[in-house]
C-alpha positions, 0 to 999 in steps of 0.5 A, spaced: 492 495 528 486 491 527 486 484 524 484 486 518 490 491 517 495 485 519 491 480 514 492 486 508 499 487 510 501 479 510 497 479 503 501 485 500 508 482 502 506 475 501 508 471 495 505 470 490 502 477 489 495 477 490 490 480 484 484 482 489 486 487 494 481 493 494 484 500 494 480 502 501 483 496 504 490 498 502 490 505 504 487 503 511 492 499 512 498 504 510 494 509 515 494 504 521 502 502 519 503 510 520 505 511 512 503 518 510 498 518 504 499 524 500 493 525 495 497 528 489 494 530 482 489 525 478 490 518 481 497 519 483 498 518 491 505 519 495 507 515 500 512 517 506 515 513 512 521 514 515 525 518 510 522 513 504 518 516 499 514 513 493 508 515 488 503 510 486 497 510 482 490 509 485 486 504 481 480 506 476 475 505 474 475 498 478 477 499 486 482 493 485 490 494 485 494 492 480 499 487 482 505 491 479 502 497 484 502 492 490 509 489 489 511 497 489 508 498 495 511 492 498 518 494 496 516 501 499 514 498 506 520 493 506 525 499 505 521 503 510 522 498 515 515 495 516 515 488 518 509 484 516 
């Protein structure tokens, strides 16, 4: 895992929730941590790791992920056993 991925993971799991994480950076970090990112219809994206599943929405039209989505992804990563 690259340093950029580690930094993104720390930001996702940190407090307060950051408002400026780009989807491309978040998706790259998820792939690096072994999360299966499954593209679904429309903006929906499924995340799967260690039997845990969740569905989030890709941001549009801006590339910045909402704080609510970041919190959902942080909870998913914690449940899947991914440590920052």
